C-alpha positions, 0 to 999 in steps of 0.5 A: 500500500502506498504511504499517502492512501488512508486505511479503510478505518480512516475513511470510515472515521472521516465519513462519520465525522462528516455525517455528524454535521448533516441534519435532515430538512424541516418536516423530514420526520413527519413526511417520512411517517406519512409516507410510511403509513400511506405505503402500509395502507396501500399494501394492506389493500392489495392483500386478500381478506384470508391473508389479513385474517391469517396474519392477525390470528398469527400475531394474536397467537404469538402474543401469548407465552408458551404456556398460554399457547398450550392452554389455548390449544388444549381448550380448543381441542376440548371444545372440538372433542365435546362438539364431536361427542355431542354430535355423535350422541345425537346421531346414536340417540336417533338410531333405532335399537332393536329389542330382544324380541327382534334379535335372533341367534344364528339358528333363527331362534329369538335371543334370550327366549329360553333364558331365565335368571332364577335357577330351579332346583 
């Protein structure tokens, strides 16, 4: 390296010293904030409703701690299980259960026809 060339660290130090005296113009931060909001609004309008709903749901979900997530998942699984159980119970209740007089064994004999619960001696 030649003796008159500055090291990269020197260039960085000089640049930082120069930047120290630069300031943004009047209203720069307010204009920047307004541009950012406008850009966010325009991007939100381009997204579908499903994407927005998914994004908000995931943001809400990530706001919980791990214990909160597990409790929410367990509660949701319990609600789904109870709903399935009640739906299945209603469908079994509506089904007709044959009585003993309508059930027959393989030989064509009515089930329980000759069965008594009292033993005779």
